[in-house]
N, C-alpha and C positions, 0 to 999 in steps of 0.2 A: 306372887313371888315372895319368898321370905327376903328381908332386908338387913338380917343380922345373922350371924353364924349360928348353925344349929346341928344337932347330931342325928336326925331322924335316918333310918336305914331304908326308907322307901322313896327316896328322892329320884324323880325321872332325871335321865341323862340323855341329852340331845333330843329326845321325843318321849311321848307318853307311853310308846311301845316298849321303852328301855327303862321300866321302873322295877327295881329290885323288889321282890315280894317275899324274901326271906334273908337271914343273915348270911346265908352262904352265898346268894345272888349278890348281895351288897358287897361282900368281900371279893366276889369275882370282878364286879365293876371297879372297885378300887385297884385290883391287880391289873385290870386292863389299863387304868389310867397311869399306873406306874410304868408299864411297858410302853405306853404311847409317849410319856415323858422321856423314857430312855431313847425311844426311836427318834425323837426330836433331836437328842445329842448325836445320834448316829448320823442323822443327815447334815448337821453342822460339822461333824469329823469328815464326812464324805465330801462335802464341799471344800473344806480346807485342803484335803488331799488331793482333790482334782485340781484346785488352783495352783498347788505347788508342783503338781505333775505338768500342768500347762506351761507354767513359768520355767521348769527345767528344760522342757521340750523347746520353748522358744528360744531360751539361751544357747542351746545347742545347734539351732538353725542358723545361727549367725556365723557368716563366713565372709572374710574380707581379703581380697587379693592385695597382696603386698609386694611392692617393688624393692628391687635391690636385696632380696632375701637369699640366702644361700638355698640351693635346691638339694633334693635327696641325692642327687649324683655327686654334689660337691661334698656332702657329709659321708659319703660312702666309707671312708677311713675311720670314721668315728662310729664304732659299733654300738655305743651306748645312746645315740641319737637317731631316733627315727621320726621324721616329719613327714607332712603331706597328708592328703584326704584321699581315700580310696573312693572313686566315683565310678559311673558306667563306662567312662572314657578312660579309665585307668587312673594311676595316681596323679593328682593335681599337685605339683611339686611348689608352686608359688601361691599357696593359700595357707593362711594361718587362722586357727580359731580364736576368735575374740569374744570374750564374754561382756554382755552389756551390764550396766549397774543394776543392782537387784531392785531399787526404787523405780526402775524404769517402767512405765505403763506400756503394756503390750497393746498392739493394734486390734481391733475387733476381728474375731475369727469365728465363723460359724461352728466350727467342730469344737470351740471351747466356750463360747458364750451361750450357745443353745443348751448344753447340759448344766452349765451353771444357772441359768434361768430356770429350768426345770426342776432342779435340786432346790433352788431357793422357793419356788412356788409350793413345792411339797412342804418344805420347812415352815413356811408361813401358815399354810393350812393346818398343819399339825398344831402350830402354836395357837391358832385360833381355837382349834377344838379343846385344847388344854385350858384356854382362857374362859371358854364358855363352860366348862366343868367347874371351874374355881368360881364363877360367877353365880353359881347355884347357892353359894354359901354354905354348902355342906361341908363340916370339918373334915369328914373322912375322905371326901374327893379332893379338899384342898392339901390335906396332909399326903395323899397319895400322889398328887402332882409334885409336891416338893421332894417327896422321896424318890421318885423317878428322876427328878433333876439331879439329886444328890448322887444317885447310884450311876447315872448316865455320865456325870462329869467325873466321878472317882473312877470309872473304867475306861473312859475315852478322853478325858480333858486334855492329857498330855499329847494327843495326836492332833488335836485340832487347832493348833495356834501358830502363828506366823513363822516360827523358826524352824520350820520342818526341813529336812534336807532329803533328797531322793537318793 
């Protein structure tokens, strides 16, 4: 194994079976690494999107029964004000939607945490594959991973950060 950067075009990637034998095959391998690095950014973005979606859904689930509040019937004369929650039992008039603080940690939910763990596992796997490609010390592979990270962040970076709103 080479211990310094080099520029050979016949460096194996992941196995001896994936050894480029021509300049075109080497270019194809580099394009694969670019796409793999972009896919890693897609996975990060998907996880951030799912987290934001789960947070929004959790905040919408919070209902608190409020005593001494005006009912819908009491507000019938005010046409601009409609309150109450439509449920299977009809309109619940003594209910007000209350949003929790954004920094509040949500309880463990199978429907939220299982997809999060799955997406994180895929991201970690892709990250390790990219790490192994860089560890070959092939300059083309290294630059391909960097190019894919740049393109992925350029295209999707604004979608994957904490300030997302639904």
